[in-house]
C-alpha positions in Angstrom: 73.9 80.7 85.9 72.4 82.8 83.5 72.5 82.7 79.7 72.5 86.1 77.6 74.5 86.2 74.4 74.0 89.1 72.5 77.4 90.6 71.3 80.7 91.3 71.8 82.7 94.9 72.7 86.1 95.5 73.6 86.8 97.8 76.8 90.0 99.6 77.4 91.2 99.0 81.0 94.4 100.3 82.6 96.2 97.7 84.7 99.3 98.0 86.7 99.9 101.3 84.4 99.4 99.8 81.4 96.4 99.9 79.2 95.2 96.3 78.2 92.4 95.9 76.0 89.5 93.3 77.8 87.2 91.0 75.1 84.1 91.6 77.0 81.5 88.9 75.9 78.0 89.6 76.9 76.6 85.9 78.0 77.7 83.8 80.7 77.7 85.4 84.4 79.3 83.1 86.7 77.5 83.1 90.2 80.6 83.5 92.2 81.5 86.9 90.4 80.2 89.8 93.0 78.6 92.5 90.5 80.0 95.1 93.0 83.4 93.9 91.5 82.7 94.8 87.9 80.7 97.6 86.3 79.9 95.4 83.8 76.7 93.4 84.9 75.7 90.4 83.0 79.4 90.3 81.4 81.7 87.5 81.3 85.5 89.2 81.1 88.2 87.5 79.2 91.6 89.2 79.9 93.7 89.7 76.7 96.7 91.2 78.2 99.3 89.1 76.2 101.9 91.4 75.0 103.7 89.8 71.7 102.4 87.0 69.5 104.9 85.6 67.3 103.3 84.1 63.8 105.9 81.4 62.4 104.2 79.8 59.3 105.9 76.7 58.3 106.0 74.0 55.4 109.0 72.7 54.1 111.1 73.7 56.9 112.4 70.9 58.8 115.9 71.8 58.9 115.4 75.2 60.4 112.3 75.2 62.3 114.0 74.3 65.7 116.4 77.0 65.4 114.2 79.6 64.1 111.9 78.9 67.2 114.7 78.8 69.6 115.9 82.4 68.6 112.6 83.5 69.8 112.2 81.9 72.7 115.7 83.4 73.7 114.1 86.9 73.4 113.6 88.7 76.9 110.1 89.4 76.6 107.3 88.3 79.2 103.6 87.6 78.2 105.1 86.5 74.8 103.4 83.5 72.7 104.3 81.7 69.7 102.1 80.9 66.9 103.3 78.0 64.6 101.0 77.8 61.4 101.3 74.4 59.6 100.4 75.1 56.1 100.4 71.9 55.0 103.9 70.8 55.9 105.3 67.7 55.4 105.2 64.7 58.1 108.8 65.7 59.1 108.2 69.2 59.9 104.8 68.7 61.5 106.5 66.4 63.9 109.3 68.8 64.7 106.8 71.3 65.3 104.7 68.9 67.5 107.8 68.4 69.6 108.5 72.1 70.1 105.1 72.6 71.2 105.3 69.5 73.9 108.1 71.4 75.6 107.0 74.9 75.9 103.7 75.9 77.3 103.9 79.4 75.5 103.9 77.6 72.1 100.9 76.3 70.0 100.4 75.2 66.5 97.3 75.5 64.3 97.2 73.6 60.8 95.5 74.4 57.7 95.6 72.7 54.2 98.7 74.0 52.3 97.2 77.6 51.0 100.4 79.9 50.9 102.2 82.5 53.2 99.6 85.0 53.1 97.0 82.5 54.4 99.2 81.1 56.9 99.9 84.4 58.4 96.3 85.3 58.3 95.5 82.1 60.0 98.0 82.9 62.9 96.7 86.7 63.3 93.3 85.0 63.7 94.1 82.9 67.0 96.8 85.6 68.2 96.1 87.1 71.9 99.0 89.6 72.0 98.3 93.1 71.7 101.2 93.4 69.2 102.2 90.9 66.6 105.4 90.2 64.4 106.1 87.3 61.8 109.1 85.4 61.5 110.1 83.4 58.5 110.7 79.3 59.5 114.3 79.7 58.2 115.2 83.0 59.6 116.5 84.0 63.3 116.1 86.8 65.5 119.3 88.1 67.4 118.8 88.0 71.3 117.2 91.2 73.1 115.9 92.5 69.9 112.2 92.5 70.9 113.2 93.6 74.4 114.8 96.5 72.9 111.5 97.4 70.7 109.2 97.1 73.9 111.6 99.5 75.9 111.1 102.1 73.4 107.1 101.2 73.3 107.1 101.7 76.9 108.7 105.4 76.3 106.6 105.9 73.5 103.2 103.9 73.5 101.7 106.0 70.5 103.7 103.9 68.1 101.8 101.7 66.0 104.7 99.8 63.9 108.6 99.4 64.9 110.8 98.4 62.1 114.4 96.6 63.3 117.5 96.1 61.3 118.2 93.3 59.5 121.6 92.3 57.1 122.0 92.6 53.7 124.2 92.0 50.9 125.3 95.1 48.4 127.5 93.9 45.3 129.1 90.8 47.5 128.4 87.7 49.3 129.8 89.3 52.8 126.6 90.5 54.6 126.3 93.7 56.4 124.1 95.2 59.2 121.0 97.4 57.5 120.8 99.8 60.3 118.2 102.6 61.2 118.8 105.5 63.3 116.2 105.5 66.4 113.3 107.7 65.2 109.8 108.2 65.5 107.5 109.3 62.2 104.4 110.7 62.7 103.7 111.1 59.0 104.1 107.6 57.0 105.2 109.2 53.9 108.4 110.5 55.8 109.2 107.1 56.9 108.4 105.4 53.3 110.9 108.0 51.8 113.5 108.8 54.5 114.1 105.3 55.1 113.5 104.0 51.7 110.9 101.5 52.9 109.8 100.6 49.5 113.3 98.9 48.8 113.4 96.8 52.2 109.3 96.2 52.3 109.4 93.3 54.2 106.7 92.2 56.9 109.3 90.1 58.9 111.2 92.8 60.4 108.5 94.5 62.0 106.2 94.7 65.1 102.5 95.9 64.6 99.6 96.8 66.9 97.2 93.5 66.7 94.2 95.7 65.7 96.3 97.4 62.4 96.9 93.7 61.2 93.5 92.7 61.8 92.1 95.5 59.8 94.8 95.1 57.0 95.1 91.3 56.6 97.5 89.7 53.8 96.0 89.8 50.5 95.6 86.2 49.2 97.5 85.1 45.8 99.4 88.3 45.9 102.7 88.3 44.3 105.2 90.4 46.6 102.8 90.0 49.4 104.6 91.8 52.1 105.0 95.0 49.9 101.4 94.9 49.2 100.5 94.7 52.6 102.9 97.4 54.0 101.5 100.0 51.4 97.7 99.1 52.6 98.9 98.9 56.2 101.3 102.4 56.6 98.6 104.9 56.0 96.8 103.8 58.9 99.7 104.1 61.5 99.8 107.4 63.4 103.4 106.8 64.4 106.3 104.4 63.1 109.4 103.9 65.1 112.6 102.5 63.8 115.8 101.4 66.0 119.1 100.3 65.9 119.1 97.7 68.5 118.9 94.1 67.8 118.8 92.3 64.5 116.4 89.8 62.1 118.7 87.6 60.4 117.2 86.9 57.0 117.9 83.5 54.9 118.3 85.1 51.4 116.2 82.2 49.1 118.0 82.1 45.6 114.8 80.5 44.0 112.3 82.9 45.8 110.0 85.4 44.2 112.4 88.3 43.9 114.8 86.1 42.1 112.4 84.5 39.6 109.4 86.8 39.1 107.1 86.6 35.9 105.9 89.6 33.9 102.5 89.4 35.5 104.0 89.5 39.0 106.3 92.5 38.3 103.2 94.0 36.7 101.2 93.8 40.2 104.2 95.2 41.8 104.5 97.9 39.5 100.6 99.0 39.8 101.1 99.0 43.5 104.1 101.2 43.5 102.4 103.4 41.0 99.2 103.9 42.7 101.6 104.5 46.0 103.5 107.2 44.0 100.3 109.4 43.4 100.5 109.6 47.3 104.2 110.1 47.9 106.9 110.5 45.5 110.7 111.9 45.4 113.5 111.1 43.0 115.0 108.3 44.7 111.4 106.7 44.6 110.4 107.2 41.2 114.1 105.9 39.9 113.2 102.7 42.2 109.7 102.1 40.4 111.7 103.1 37.0 113.7 99.8 37.4 110.4 98.0 38.0 108.8 99.4 34.9 111.8 98.4 32.9 111.8 94.8 34.1 107.9 94.9 33.0 108.7 96.1 29.7 111.6 93.8 29.0 109.3 91.0 29.5 106.6 92.2 27.4 104.7 94.2 29.8 103.0 97.5 29.3 104.4 101.1 30.0 102.4 102.0 33.2 104.5 104.9 34.9 104.2 108.5 34.1 106.9 110.1 31.9 108.0 112.3 34.8 107.5 112.0 38.5 104.6 113.8 40.2 106.9 116.0 42.7 104.3 117.9 44.0 103.6 114.7 45.9 107.3 115.1 47.6 107.3 115.3 51.4 
């Protein structure tokens, strides 16, 4: 056995008709590997063929974690792993996570001190093996067949870098209805942003991403409204975005969440991000949405950041 540690490279290889990326480490070469089998003399090859990594951070989730994980385990997807991220959770939630891991080979748990949702998601991404990544909040559930439908579409369109699935929503009452999207491909992120009004539903959890996209654009630590901030950075790097009307992500509304009690400083941060995005793409509906944020900031004593009229030259 020889040791030659120099660097790491990624090499795309096609296996059984599907492209997979191998992490090729220049280093250990086992004596039983015949050099004629591989063109990479002196390389140890680690196969990274996992299809999907589902990252589920948890904190005070003792009453909901089992149900959330069960809904993911019910998805009809081969080569799927679930990564639970213990963000300094209480003992009861940690015990439930430990029981789940013990009962399922494709579930594992990583732990850290309490650092918040952005840090927990990044910690899950750091150990993920899947070609694709999705996020599930620990009090939410996913309808059976949702991921299978997404990957059926991916098989037909391998150029897709981001999926968006349906979710329930409430408008003007307690009764929820499904917010569905037509099955469509967008090759310009600006069309997706405006035509689906993604700026209103800018959540990280009802989407499936290519792993490399999320690695290049990690969640920003300490950011208010971290989901929308994350998407605003990530979307311009996506060559193809897909929406579909099959499946559904069930979101548990939190009456004490950030959107219900945001401070002036947090709303001002959100406004800054929207104003910067508006410089790249805008229409009347998006400008009206930003104007509502500006009014909330102003009512709480914040500054006026919005231009007096929308830059319609950026309309696409």
